[in-house]
DRENLUMGU-856806 format. One line per 10 residues: their letters; for each residue x, y, z of N, C-alpha, C. Coordinates in pm, whole numbers. Layout:
BEGIN
a> X/Y/Z/X/Y/Z/X/Y/Z; ...;
//
This chain:
BEGIN
mksltgdnfl> -1055/24454/2001/-1094/24472/2142/-1028/24364/2227; -973/24403/2341/-907/24308/2429/-1009/24218/2497; -967/24093/2522/-1053/23998/2592/-1050/24026/2741; -1164/24007/2806/-1175/24031/2950/-1077/23945/3029; -1058/23820/2988/-969/23731/3061/-851/23687/2974; -823/23762/2870/-716/23727/2778/-578/23760/2833; -476/23731/2753/-338/23747/2797/-305/23891/2835; -367/23987/2769/-331/24128/2790/-432/24204/2876; -517/24133/2947/-614/24197/3034/-545/24292/3132; -588/24417/3134/-538/24525/3220/-397/24573/3184;
lenntavnly> -337/24515/3083/-202/24553/3040/-215/24642/2917; -186/24770/2932/-224/24869/2832/-112/24909/2737; 6/24852/2753/116/24885/2662/214/24768/2658; 305/24772/2564/397/24661/2543/490/24640/2662; 530/24748/2726/619/24734/2841/548/24660/2954; 422/24695/2979/344/24627/3082/328/24479/3050; 300/24448/2924/286/24308/2882/415/24232/2908; 528/24290/2873/657/24222/2893/690/24205/3041; 665/24307/3121/691/24297/3265/610/24184/3326; 483/24178/3291/396/24075/3349/439/23936/3304;
neyakdlpiv> 457/23917/3175/484/23783/3124/625/23734/3157; 722/23824/3159/860/23783/3184/893/23769/3332; 832/23851/3417/876/23856/3557/769/23819/3660; 642/23849/3633/540/23835/3738/453/23712/3724; 415/23677/3605/310/23580/3579/328/23448/3652; 448/23394/3649/470/23258/3699/531/23251/3839; 537/23364/3907/591/23363/4043/499/23287/4138; 555/23219/4238/471/23154/4340/392/23260/4417; 287/23214/4484/204/23301/4566/233/23278/4714; 257/23385/4786/263/23383/4932/151/23474/4980;
dyhchieske> 48/23413/5036/-72/23485/5078/-67/23505/5229; -12/23619/5270/23/23636/5412/-95/23679/5500; -213/23699/5440/-331/23729/5521/-456/23680/5449; -523/23581/5506/-648/23532/5447/-734/23473/5558; -854/23432/5520/-948/23374/5616/-990/23233/5574; -903/23166/5501/-927/23027/5464/-929/22941/5590; -1017/22840/5594/-1026/22750/5708/-923/22638/5695; -837/22626/5795/-735/22520/5792/-799/22381/5791; -917/22369/5850/-987/22241/5852/-1017/22192/5711; -1057/22282/5623/-1090/22244/5486/-965/22201/5409;
iaedkvfeni> -850/22259/5443/-726/22216/5379/-684/22079/5433; -695/22063/5564/-657/21935/5626/-740/21820/5569; -868/21846/5547/-958/21742/5495/-958/21736/5343; -883/21826/5279/-882/21838/5132/-1025/21837/5080; -1100/21932/5126/-1244/21940/5100/-1276/21936/4951; -1373/21853/4914/-1431/21852/4781/-1564/21926/4788; -1580/22027/4707/-1698/22112/4714/-1811/22053/4630; -1930/22056/4688/-2045/21996/4623/-2087/22073/4498; -2080/22205/4505/-2119/22286/4390/-2054/22424/4398; -2071/22503/4293/-2006/22632/4284/-2057/22730/4390;
telwlkgdhy> -2181/22715/4433/-2233/22803/4537/-2161/22780/4669; -2141/22654/4704/-2070/22623/4828/-1929/22682/4825; -1862/22672/4712/-1726/22722/4699/-1721/22873/4689; -1820/22931/4623/-1810/23068/4575/-1889/23170/4655; -2007/23130/4700/-2101/23228/4757/-2119/23220/4908; -2099/23103/4966/-2118/23090/5110/-2007/23163/5185; -2046/23262/5262/-1949/23336/5341/-1885/23453/5270; -1920/23478/5142/-1855/23585/5068/-1939/23712/5076; -1909/23794/5176/-1990/23914/5197/-1969/24017/5087; -1858/24011/5012/-1842/24098/4896/-1958/24076/4798;
kwrlmrasgi> -1983/23948/4766/-2088/23915/4670/-2226/23946/4728; -2245/23920/4856/-2375/23946/4918/-2414/24093/4907; -2318/24183/4929/-2347/24327/4920/-2394/24363/4779; -2325/24308/4678/-2362/24340/4541/-2501/24286/4508; -2533/24167/4559/-2664/24109/4532/-2775/24194/4595; -2756/24237/4718/-2857/24322/4783/-2875/24453/4707; -2762/24510/4663/-2769/24637/4590/-2837/24619/4454; -2842/24495/4405/-2907/24466/4278/-3055/24434/4295; -3105/24445/4416/-3247/24422/4442/-3285/24278/4461; -3189/24195/4501/-3215/24053/4520/-3254/24026/4665;
eekyitgdas> -3359/23951/4685/-3409/23921/4820/-3306/23842/4901; -3310/23862/5032/-3216/23793/5122/-3232/23642/5115; -3350/23595/5080/-3373/23452/5064/-3268/23388/4972; -3226/23463/4870/-3132/23411/4770/-2987/23445/4804; -2967/23504/4920/-2832/23545/4959/-2785/23463/5079; -2847/23488/5195/-2815/23409/5314/-2934/23327/5360; -3043/23328/5282/-3165/23260/5322/-3172/23115/5280; -3293/23062/5271/-3313/22918/5253/-3338/22876/5108; -3310/22962/5012/-3319/22921/4872/-3217/22812/4843; -3241/22737/4739/-3147/22630/4702/-3016/22689/4652;
dkekfmmwak> -2911/22609/4654/-2781/22656/4607/-2788/22698/4460; -2865/22625/4381/-2876/22662/4239/-2947/22795/4224; -3052/22817/4299/-3124/22945/4292/-3032/23061/4331; -2950/23040/4433/-2857/23145/4476/-2755/23175/4367; -2706/23071/4301/-2610/23093/4193/-2673/23170/4078; -2794/23134/4042/-2863/23202/3932/-2882/23350/3964; -2912/23379/4088/-2929/23518/4128/-2795/23593/4126; -2688/23522/4161/-2556/23585/4152/-2522/23620/4007; -2553/23529/3915/-2529/23556/3774/-2607/23680/3729; -2730/23692/3775/-2814/23807/3741/-2753/23935/3795;
avesafgnpl> -2698/23930/3916/-2641/24049/3980/-2512/24092/3912; -2425/23997/3880/-2290/24031/3836/-2282/24064/3688; -2380/24023/3609/-2366/24037/3464/-2353/24183/3419; -2406/24277/3495/-2397/24418/3457/-2317/24501/3557; -2237/24436/3641/-2160/24507/3744/-2026/24556/3690; -2032/24623/3574/-1909/24671/3511/-1838/24771/3602; -1707/24761/3607/-1629/24849/3691/-1608/24798/3831; -1690/24703/3874/-1675/24644/4007/-1571/24533/4001; -1480/24525/4097/-1379/24418/4092/-1441/24279/4091; -1560/24265/4148/-1626/24134/4148/-1657/24086/4007;
yhwtnlelar> -1681/24178/3918/-1703/24139/3778/-1574/24079/3721; -1464/24145/3746/-1335/24094/3698/-1299/23962/3766; -1311/23958/3899/-1272/23838/3972/-1357/23717/3932; -1487/23739/3920/-1577/23630/3884/-1534/23566/3752; -1507/23649/3654/-1476/23594/3523/-1333/23543/3513; -1242/23601/3589/-1107/23545/3597/-1110/23405/3659; -1187/23390/3765/-1195/23260/3833/-1258/23154/3744; -1362/23191/3670/-1423/23095/3579/-1325/23054/3470; -1247/23150/3421/-1151/23119/3314/-1034/23037/3365; -977/23075/3476/-854/23011/3523/-878/22871/3580;
yfgideplts> -990/22850/3647/-1012/22722/3714/-1108/22629/3639; -1194/22685/3555/-1294/22601/3489/-1287/22608/3336; -1196/22689/3282/-1184/22699/3138/-1301/22765/3070; -1376/22847/3142/-1492/22917/3087/-1450/23060/3056; -1438/23092/2928/-1383/23221/2888/-1488/23327/2857; -1615/23291/2860/-1718/23391/2835/-1769/23445/2969; -1799/23575/2975/-1847/23634/3100/-1976/23568/3149; -1989/23556/3279/-2109/23498/3339/-2227/23593/3322; -2338/23541/3270/-2461/23618/3257/-2578/23530/3297; -2694/23591/3307/-2814/23512/3338/-2848/23417/3224;
lnaenvwnkt> -2799/23445/3102/-2830/23360/2987/-2747/23232/2985; -2620/23240/3028/-2535/23119/3025/-2520/23056/3163; -2592/23107/3262/-2574/23061/3400/-2603/22912/3416; -2702/22860/3345/-2736/22718/3355/-2618/22632/3310; -2558/22668/3197/-2444/22593/3146/-2324/22604/3240; -2302/22723/3293/-2190/22742/3385/-2212/22662/3513; -2334/22662/3564/-2368/22582/3682/-2335/22435/3658; -2376/22382/3547/-2354/22239/3517/-2206/22207/3499; -2135/22290/3424/-1994/22261/3397/-1908/22272/3522; -1927/22380/3599/-1846/22397/3720/-1873/22287/3821;
neilqsgkls> -1999/22246/3835/-2032/22143/3932/-1978/22007/3892; -1977/21980/3762/-1920/21854/3715/-1772/21845/3751; -1702/21955/3731/-1558/21957/3763/-1536/21947/3913; -1615/22021/3991/-1599/22019/4136/-1628/21881/4194; -1734/21819/4149/-1772/21689/4205/-1677/21577/4163; -1599/21601/4058/-1500/21501/4017/-1379/21498/4111; -1365/21602/4195/-1250/21611/4286/-1129/21678/4224; -1141/21723/4098/-1026/21785/4032/-991/21921/4093; -1088/21982/4162/-1063/22111/4225/-1095/22104/4373; -1036/22007/4441/-1046/22002/4587/-964/22117/4645;
arkimsmsnv> -976/22139/4773/-907/22252/4837/-757/22252/4808; -693/22139/4828/-548/22133/4807/-511/22143/4660; -592/22083/4573/-560/22088/4431/-572/22229/4376; -668/22304/4427/-678/22444/4386/-552/22519/4425; -504/22497/4547/-384/22567/4594/-262/22526/4513; -251/22399/4481/-135/22351/4405/-136/22407/4263; -253/22403/4197/-258/22453/4060/-242/22604/4054; -265/22672/4167/-247/22817/4175/-104/22856/4209; -17/22758/4227/123/22782/4260/138/22856/4392; 58/22813/4491/63/22875/4623/173/22810/4705;
eaicttddpc> 270/22888/4743/383/22838/4820/353/22838/4970; 283/22941/5016/252/22950/5159/133/23043/5179; 54/23015/5283/-50/23107/5325/-46/23120/5477; -101/23229/5526/-121/23247/5669/-271/23254/5695; -322/23157/5767/-461/23162/5808/-476/23262/5923; -598/23288/5965/-624/23382/6074/-681/23305/6191; -608/23300/6304/-642/23205/6410/-648/23272/6546; -748/23232/6624/-765/23282/6759/-660/23223/6852; -615/23298/6953/-515/23245/7047/-555/23113/7112; -685/23087/7127/-729/22963/7191/-732/22845/7096;
dsliyheqik> -705/22867/6968/-711/22759/6870/-604/22655/6901; -641/22529/6891/-546/22420/6917/-443/22407/6805; -477/22457/6685/-394/22444/6565/-376/22299/6522; -471/22214/6560/-460/22073/6528/-463/22048/6378; -540/22130/6305/-546/22110/6160/-416/22152/6092; -349/22250/6147/-217/22286/6096/-119/22169/6115; -131/22102/6229/-46/21985/6254/-76/21875/6154; -205/21850/6128/-243/21745/6035/-192/21776/5893; -202/21901/5854/-156/21940/5720/-5/21919/5709; 67/21962/5809/213/21946/5807/252/21799/5802;
dsgfetrilp> 185/21717/5882/217/21574/5886/181/21503/5756; 87/21562/5680/43/21497/5556/145/21512/5444; 239/21605/5459/338/21627/5355/292/21720/5245; 179/21788/5264/130/21882/5163/236/21987/5137; 264/22011/5008/379/22095/4973/359/22242/5005; 236/22290/5010/210/22430/5045/218/22447/5196; 292/22546/5240/304/22571/5384/181/22646/5433; 115/22590/5532/-5/22651/5592/32/22696/5732; 52/22826/5748/102/22881/5874/-10/22957/5946; -12/22950/6078/-112/23028/6152/-69/23172/6168;
afrpdnivdi> -167/23261/6178/-143/23400/6216/-223/23428/6343; -162/23494/6437/-217/23517/6571/-311/23637/6568; -441/23615/6596/-543/23722/6589/-614/23734/6725; -562/23817/6816/-614/23820/6954/-721/23925/6981; -803/23958/6883/-904/24063/6904/-997/24032/7019; -1027/23905/7040/-1123/23868/7145/-1076/23905/7285; -945/23911/7304/-893/23947/7436/-865/24097/7445; -850/24162/7332/-830/24308/7332/-963/24380/7354; -1069/24326/7296/-1199/24394/7299/-1274/24366/7429; -1225/24422/7537/-1280/24399/7671/-1420/24456/7685;
ekssfnayla> -1458/24548/7599/-1590/24609/7609/-1703/24517/7565; -1670/24409/7496/-1774/24322/7441/-1835/24232/7548; -1962/24200/7529/-2033/24115/7626/-1977/23973/7631; -1908/23934/7526/-1852/23799/7518/-1716/23786/7587; -1663/23896/7640/-1525/23896/7692/-1506/23796/7805; -1594/23795/7904/-1575/23708/8020/-1580/23561/7982; -1670/23526/7892/-1677/23387/7845/-1550/23350/7771; -1497/23445/7694/-1373/23416/7622/-1257/23400/7720; -1255/23483/7824/-1149/23473/7925/-1151/23335/7991; -1269/23282/8016/-1280/23147/8073/-1224/23043/7978;
rledvsgrki> -1249/23063/7851/-1194/22970/7751/-1042/22977/7749; -987/23098/7760/-842/23115/7763/-783/23048/7887; -852/23058/8000/-807/22989/8121/-798/22838/8097; -897/22783/8029/-900/22638/8005/-782/22594/7918; -758/22665/7808/-654/22619/7715/-514/22647/7767; -501/22750/7851/-368/22783/7904/-340/22714/8037; -445/22664/8105/-428/22601/8234/-393/22699/8345; -437/22825/8329/-404/22929/8426/-530/23004/8468; -544/23028/8596/-652/23112/8648/-614/23257/8624; -706/23335/8569/-675/23474/8533/-755/23568/8622;
ssmddlkeal> -684/23638/8709/-749/23737/8796/-674/23869/8798; -568/23880/8717/-491/24004/8710/-428/24015/8572; -371/24130/8542/-304/24148/8414/-181/24058/8403; -111/24038/8514/4/23947/8509/-40/23805/8475; -152/23762/8533/-206/23630/8499/-242/23623/8350; -305/23729/8303/-347/23732/8163/-226/23726/8070; -123/23800/8103/-3/23800/8018/65/23664/8019; 65/23597/8133/124/23463/8139/46/23365/8051; -87/23375/8057/-171/23287/7975/-147/23315/7827; -140/23441/7790/-119/23476/7650/22/23439/7603;
tsrldhfqsh> 120/23450/7691/255/23409/7654/259/23261/7620; 185/23181/7693/181/23037/7663/119/23011/7527; 21/23094/7491/-42/23077/7359/50/23128/7248; 122/23234/7273/220/23281/7176/327/23174/7152; 369/23109/7260/466/23000/7246/408/22886/7162; 280/22857/7186/213/22751/7111/209/22783/6962; 174/22907/6929/170/22947/6789/309/22946/6727; 408/22992/6802/544/22995/6749/594/22853/6720; 556/22759/6802/597/22621/6779/534/22562/6653; 429/22629/6602/363/22585/6479/401/22672/6360;
gctisdhgte> 510/22746/6373/563/22822/6260/510/22962/6245; 435/23011/6343/377/23144/6332/484/23252/6343; 480/23348/6250/571/23462/6255/498/23594/6230; 364/23590/6237/288/23710/6204/160/23716/6287; 121/23835/6326/-3/23856/6401/-92/23951/6322; -215/23965/6369/-307/24057/6304/-403/24112/6409; -428/24242/6401/-520/24309/6493/-618/24392/6411; -747/24377/6440/-849/24457/6376/-919/24545/6477; -928/24673/6449/-991/24766/6543/-1053/24881/6466; -1158/24937/6521/-1219/25054/6456/-1132/25176/6477;
yiwygedtgi> -1085/25196/6600/-1002/25311/6635/-867/25262/6687; -774/25354/6703/-647/25326/6768/-659/25370/6914; -656/25274/7003/-670/25304/7146/-531/25306/7210; -482/25425/7238/-355/25434/7309/-348/25568/7382; -299/25562/7506/-278/25682/7584/-199/25650/7709; -129/25747/7761/-51/25729/7883/-109/25817/7994; -80/25779/8116/-125/25857/8232/-276/25878/8231; -348/25769/8219/-495/25777/8215/-556/25794/8352; -477/25772/8457/-530/25785/8593/-594/25657/8644; -590/25554/8564/-645/25424/8604/-557/25316/8544;
tadevlakkl> -548/25202/8612/-462/25096/8563/-542/24989/8489; -473/24915/8404/-537/24805/8333/-588/24700/8432; -518/24680/8541/-563/24584/8643/-698/24625/8700; -716/24754/8723/-844/24802/8777/-957/24781/8677; -928/24803/8549/-1030/24784/8445/-1067/24637/8434; -967/24549/8435/-992/24406/8427/-1073/24359/8548; -1037/24408/8668/-1111/24370/8789/-1257/24414/8780; -1281/24531/8725/-1419/24580/8709/-1497/24489/8616; -1434/24449/8507/-1502/24363/8410/-1527/24224/8468; -1433/24172/8545/-1450/24041/8606/-1563/24043/8709;
aspdskltdt> -1572/24151/8783/-1674/24161/8888/-1813/24186/8830; -1817/24255/8717/-1947/24290/8658/-1937/24280/8507; -1964/24162/8449/-1946/24140/8305/-2023/24237/8217; -2135/24288/8264/-2217/24378/8183/-2187/24526/8208; -2083/24554/8284/-2052/24692/8317/-2010/24769/8192; -2050/24895/8186/-2014/24984/8076/-1880/25048/8108; -1783/25029/8019/-1650/25085/8041/-1639/25220/7972; -1575/25315/8038/-1555/25447/7981/-1442/25443/7878; -1432/25548/7798/-1322/25557/7702/-1187/25560/7773; -1182/25623/7888/-1056/25626/7965/-1018/25486/8009;
eltaykscim> -1115/25410/8055/-1088/25272/8098/-1046/25185/7980; -1113/25202/7868/-1076/25126/7749/-935/25160/7703; -902/25287/7708/-767/25329/7668/-662/25269/7760; -688/25268/7891/-592/25213/7987/-569/25064/7961; -677/24989/7945/-663/24844/7925/-600/24813/7789; -653/24876/7684/-606/24841/7550/-463/24887/7526; -424/24998/7583/-284/25041/7573/-192/24936/7634; -230/24888/7751/-148/24791/7822/-136/24660/7744; -250/24607/7697/-247/24477/7631/-180/24484/7494; -199/24595/7424/-135/24609/7293/16/24630/7305;
lffareyakr> 58/24701/7407/202/24714/7431/262/24577/7463; 191/24499/7543/238/24364/7573/256/24282/7446; 155/24283/7360/164/24205/7237/280/24253/7150; 290/24383/7130/394/24437/7043/534/24403/7094; 554/24412/7224/685/24377/7280/717/24229/7258; 616/24145/7275/636/24002/7251/670/23975/7105; 599/24043/7014/628/24022/6872/771/24064/6839; 812/24177/6896/949/24225/6870/1052/24124/6919; 1031/24070/7038/1125/23973/7094/1131/23846/7010; 1019/23810/6948/1011/23685/6872/1044/23704/6724;
gwtmqlhfgc> 1061/23830/6682/1088/23856/6541/966/23843/6453; 846/23862/6511/722/23852/6435/687/23986/6370; 598/23979/6273/541/24098/6211/403/24125/6271; 375/24250/6301/247/24291/6358/164/24363/6251; 51/24304/6214/-41/24371/6123/-147/24446/6204; -178/24567/6160/-276/24649/6229/-377/24703/6128; -501/24651/6134/-609/24695/6047/-704/24786/6127; -733/24903/6074/-828/24990/6143/-909/25070/6040; -1011/25140/6091/-1091/25226/6006/-1218/25161/5954; -1261/25049/6016/-1384/24983/5973/-1489/24990/6082;
krnvnsvmle> -1606/25038/6048/-1721/25035/6137/-1803/24913/6100; -1809/24816/6190/-1867/24686/6157/-2012/24675/6203; -2087/24596/6125/-2223/24555/6162/-2313/24675/6193; -2318/24770/6100/-2395/24891/6125/-2545/24869/6103; -2583/24759/6038/-2724/24728/6014/-2769/24627/6118; -2836/24674/6222/-2872/24586/6334/-2973/24480/6293; -3059/24512/6197/-3157/24413/6150/-3085/24297/6082; -2988/24328/5996/-2913/24222/5929/-2824/24147/6027; -2770/24216/6125/-2688/24150/6226/-2770/24045/6300; -2893/24079/6332/-2981/23988/6403/-3020/23868/6317;
sagincgcdt> -3042/23890/6189/-3091/23783/6102/-2981/23701/6037; -2871/23766/6000/-2766/23696/5924/-2635/23684/6000; -2620/23757/6112/-2499/23746/6193/-2388/23838/6145; -2273/23826/6211/-2158/23909/6176/-2103/23866/6040; -2020/23950/5981/-1958/23922/5851/-2061/23895/5742; -2172/23969/5748/-2278/23949/5649/-2274/24056/5541; -2176/24145/5547/-2163/24246/5444/-2217/24382/5481; -2239/24408/5608/-2293/24538/5652/-2190/24614/5733; -2073/24630/5675/-1964/24705/5736/-1932/24823/5644; -1875/24928/5702/-1845/25047/5623/-1715/25110/5670;
itgsfdfvtp> -1667/25203/5591/-1548/25280/5627/-1585/25384/5732; -1504/25397/5834/-1527/25504/5931/-1488/25637/5870; -1545/25744/5922/-1503/25876/5879/-1362/25904/5926; -1306/26013/5880/-1170/26051/5919/-1163/26079/6069; -1056/26030/6130/-1031/26060/6271/-881/26064/6292; -839/26124/6401/-696/26137/6429/-641/26005/6483; -588/25922/6393/-522/25799/6438/-373/25822/6454; -322/25933/6400/-178/25957/6403/-128/25980/6545; -201/26059/6624/-155/26088/6760/-143/25963/6845; -247/25879/6856/-230/25759/6938/-134/25658/6876;
ltgfmdrlns> -136/25643/6744/-51/25541/6682/97/25578/6693; 130/25704/6671/270/25744/6686/313/25739/6833; 221/25768/6925/255/25753/7067/287/25609/7100; 206/25518/7050/227/25374/7069/360/25330/7009; 385/25368/6885/506/25325/6816/631/25389/6876; 620/25516/6914/736/25585/6968/779/25526/7102; 680/25488/7183/715/25426/7312/790/25295/7290; 738/25214/7199/804/25087/7170/942/25109/7109; 952/25206/7020/1080/25234/6956/1183/25282/7058; 1137/25362/7155/1228/25410/7260/1279/25297/7348;
egllprmiiy> 1199/25191/7358/1240/25073/7436/1323/24975/7355; 1337/25002/7225/1406/24907/7138/1321/24785/7108; 1187/24800/7118/1097/24686/7102/984/24717/7003; 1014/24796/6901/916/24819/6796/925/24705/6695; 820/24624/6681/827/24512/6589/811/24558/6444; 840/24470/6354/805/24495/6215/654/24511/6208; 606/24612/6134/463/24641/6130/413/24663/5988; 291/24618/5963/219/24649/5840/90/24718/5882; 69/24839/5833/-42/24923/5877/-142/24941/5762; -270/24916/5793/-377/24930/5695/-486/25020/5753;
slnpvdntvi> -534/25113/5673/-657/25185/5706/-757/25157/5596; -883/25135/5634/-986/25111/5533/-1024/25239/5459; -988/25353/5516/-1022/25481/5455/-911/25522/5357; -940/25530/5226/-833/25560/5130/-775/25699/5144; -845/25791/5209/-788/25925/5227/-667/25920/5321; -648/25808/5390/-536/25796/5483/-407/25747/5417; -409/25720/5288/-293/25661/5222/-164/25739/5246; -166/25867/5213/-43/25946/5226/-3/25963/5371; -102/25975/5459/-72/25987/5603/4/25864/5651; -45/25746/5615/21/25622/5657/160/25613/5596;
dtlcgcyndg> 172/25646/5469/303/25636/5404/407/25727/5468; 365/25847/5509/461/25937/5575/490/25889/5716; 389/25836/5784/408/25785/5920/509/25670/5921; 495/25579/5824/586/25464/5818/731/25509/5808; 754/25615/5731/890/25662/5712/956/25714/5838; 876/25745/5941/932/25797/6066/1002/25689/6148; 965/25562/6126/1013/25456/6215/1092/25347/6144; 1115/25361/6015/1208/25269/5950/1349/25303/5996; 1421/25200/6042/1550/25226/6106/1669/25170/6030; 1647/25120/5908/1758/25068/5830/1795/24924/5861;
sipgkiqhga> 1725/24864/5957/1760/24726/5995/1720/24626/5887; 1602/24647/5829/1553/24564/5719/1472/24653/5624; 1463/24617/5497/1379/24698/5407/1233/24690/5449; 1168/24805/5453/1026/24809/5482/988/24754/5617; 1065/24784/5720/1029/24735/5854/890/24783/5894; 862/24910/5870/729/24965/5895/673/25004/5759; 560/24947/5722/511/24978/5588/360/24977/5578; 314/25037/5471/172/25046/5438/130/24916/5371; 31/24848/5428/-14/24722/5371/-90/24740/5241; -118/24630/5175/-187/24632/5047/-323/24702/5057;
awwfndnlsg> -369/24756/4944/-502/24817/4938/-604/24717/4990; -679/24757/5092/-754/24661/5174/-904/24673/5153; -971/24558/5135/-1116/24542/5140/-1187/24627/5037; -1243/24742/5078/-1314/24826/4984/-1219/24895/4886; -1090/24877/4904/-990/24942/4820/-915/24845/4728; -942/24714/4739/-866/24620/4656/-932/24605/4518; -942/24720/4452/-999/24728/4317/-900/24804/4229; -933/24818/4104/-840/24877/4008/-794/25016/4050; -887/25107/4073/-848/25244/4108/-787/25250/4247; -838/25167/4340/-783/25166/4475/-639/25122/4479;
medhlrslcn> -605/25020/4400/-466/24973/4396/-376/25075/4328; -425/25137/4222/-343/25238/4153/-318/25358/4244; -420/25404/4315/-402/25516/4408/-303/25479/4518; -316/25356/4569/-226/25308/4674/-82/25307/4624; -59/25256/4503/76/25249/4448/134/25389/4426; 52/25483/4379/102/25619/4359/146/25682/4491; 65/25665/4595/100/25721/4725/225/25655/4780; 232/25523/4766/347/25449/4817/475/25495/4748; 469/25509/4614/588/25552/4540/631/25692/4578; 533/25778/4609/567/25916/4644/645/25926/4774;
qsplasfvgm> 626/25828/4864/684/25840/4997/779/25727/5036; 783/25618/4958/856/25499/5001/930/25435/4884; 1029/25350/4912/1091/25273/4804/998/25160/4760; 958/25161/4635/862/25064/4585/910/24921/4606; 1038/24899/4595/1093/24763/4603/1078/24701/4742; 1044/24781/4843/1029/24727/4979/885/24686/5010; 791/24714/4921/650/24685/4943/626/24534/4950; 548/24491/5050/527/24349/5074/424/24288/4980; 350/24368/4905/266/24315/4800/127/24271/4843; 66/24186/4760/-76/24156/4766/-109/24043/4863;
ltdsrcflsy> -235/24041/4905/-293/23933/4984/-436/23913/4936; -500/23802/4973/-638/23782/4928/-739/23833/5029; -710/23823/5160/-805/23861/5266/-938/23791/5242; -934/23667/5193/-1055/23601/5145/-1083/23471/5217; -1209/23428/5209/-1252/23299/5261/-1271/23196/5151; -1240/23233/5028/-1266/23146/4913/-1136/23097/4851; -1131/22969/4817/-1010/22910/4760/-982/22957/4618; -1081/23013/4551/-1059/23061/4414/-1001/23202/4410; -983/23264/4524/-944/23405/4527/-797/23429/4495; -722/23324/4462/-582/23347/4427/-569/23426/4298;
trheyfrrif> -677/23436/4220/-672/23524/4103/-655/23670/4143; -680/23702/4269/-657/23841/4313/-508/23875/4308; -423/23775/4325/-280/23799/4308/-249/23828/4161; -311/23753/4070/-294/23783/3928/-345/23924/3896; -460/23957/3951/-521/24089/3930/-425/24199/3974; -369/24183/4094/-273/24282/4145/-149/24287/4057; -96/24172/4019/26/24170/3940/7/24240/3806; -109/24222/3746/-138/24290/3620/-146/24442/3641; -216/24483/3745/-227/24625/3774/-90/24684/3806; -11/24611/3883/122/24657/3922/213/24671/3800;
cnylgteier> 214/24570/3714/299/24576/3594/250/24683/3497; 119/24705/3491/69/24812/3405/108/24949/3460; 106/24962/3592/148/25089/3654/294/25117/3621; 379/25016/3641/521/25033/3609/541/25060/3461; 476/24978/3377/494/24991/3233/452/25127/3181; 342/25179/3234/294/25310/3191/391/25420/3230; 444/25411/3352/542/25512/3396/671/25504/3315; 711/25383/3277/831/25366/3194/809/25428/3057; 694/25402/2997/667/25454/2863/647/25605/2864; 614/25660/2978/606/25805/2992/743/25868/3017;
grfpsdkril> 843/25785/3035/977/25834/3061/1003/25869/3205; 918/25820/3296/933/25854/3438/1012/25750/3516; 1015/25628/3468/1094/25521/3529/1196/25473/3426; 1311/25426/3468/1409/25373/3372/1363/25239/3317; 1417/25200/3205/1382/25072/3142/1488/24966/3167; 1567/24983/3271/1673/24888/3305/1611/24755/3347; 1629/24650/3269/1563/24522/3294/1606/24459/3426; 1732/24478/3462/1781/24420/3588/1707/24480/3707; 1692/24612/3708/1623/24679/3818/1476/24643/3819; 1413/24642/3702/1270/24612/3693/1239/24469/3737;
knivekvcyk> 1322/24375/3693/1304/24236/3734/1311/24223/3885; 1406/24292/3946/1423/24287/4090/1300/24344/4161; 1248/24458/4115/1132/24521/4178/1009/24431/4166; 982/24381/4046/863/24299/4025/868/24173/4109; 981/24105/4110/992/23980/4186/980/24004/4336; 1037/24113/4384/1027/24143/4527/884/24174/4568; 819/24263/4496/685/24307/4535/582/24196/4517; 596/24118/4412/496/24015/4382/520/23883/4454; 638/23866/4515/665/23737/4579/770/23742/4690; 889/23788/4660/1002/23767/4750/988/23839/4884;
nardmlg> 935/23960/4884/923/24033/5011/831/23963/5109; 720/23911/5059/628/23836/5145/692/23706/5193; 761/23638/5103/830/23515/5140/933/23540/5250; 1014/23644/5231/1119/23673/5328/1062/23718/5462; 949/23789/5459/886/23835/5583/845/23715/5669; 796/23610/5607/752/23492/5680/866/23397/5715; 983/23427/5665/1099/23344/5696/1099/23213/5621;
//
């Protein structure tokens, strides 16, 4: 029987084993989308215990604990860190088939040398051993990144962020490149009650009074310049729907004026489309001029449990996949307009709904222009899809419609420093997918071609994208 965290985990044939060990295993990691805090890297944070490192802020784990019948007290409540860890052990010990089961035990093996699966029976010993190592400083934030062979990451940063921690990290000489990624959702989401307060904050950091769309664009341009001066080459946008339309009968200036005059005013879908079309076109054109990559995440309905939102706040694990909707019409309208202007930036498109895989893959093929490999592409299996079957389905769809060698590969999308094992997880799944197809006689066994594909997808494409 194969070991859960052994050398051949997820590798089901000799070809897969060879691909992983010869080409993928030791490649550096470029994590082009995550939610790691730059402050913790700048301070080289030493974690007090495994709960602080592992469970705080991890809504993946919180969802599983709630589904296992564990009280909120032991999840986001006032229970002690040890009690929360013990409850996590109880929840995960029988979560077979869930990626959290694999990730939990991979992380224990790779970072703490614990090769037995976490259970409620060994939880006390695991608590003691992991905390001893953490408190010794051997697994501080930077040391985890170094031992994981992380070459570069992109944090997720608001346009108003000073990026002071990125400056401190760079000045410290830390060998891993910590780059900002521009995430302007707060200025796109004009419908939110927090918009006017955020606009005031943008005025402060940009030194510009904002009373029109031209003012807003000038303020945002200054922030784009600020991010670019700190090495930023990538942006990210998260939205439930794709808001784009032309000839709405109302201007973005009129919508902005309405919001400024009445912060609590209810905006119509037409007004939202007018404003969001304008601001998103502005961003995309700027990215194209600067040579940046634009990430677009959609298909998530957030914070659907109002009781949990009130008690635990946003990002507490109460988000879901939206049902199917026509994103192709607005998205192709948006992309076609930019393409007609010669200002379509490099794009990575993600939908949280897995039924959209083939749709996205065919859409991407409409706008690749031969300038660079994978200029428009389908991003990695995201969030509820970054599991074994989700990644395999994603790879099958991608291969059916796109050149596999152009795929930009895996990301962690995580707030935890131990999540770099997700790159190992992906690499094993990827090499097993290739190896299985080769042994079936569907892919050639040419080592030169295979080495090139594995290295590109697992490392080089992401590295080259970030420059």
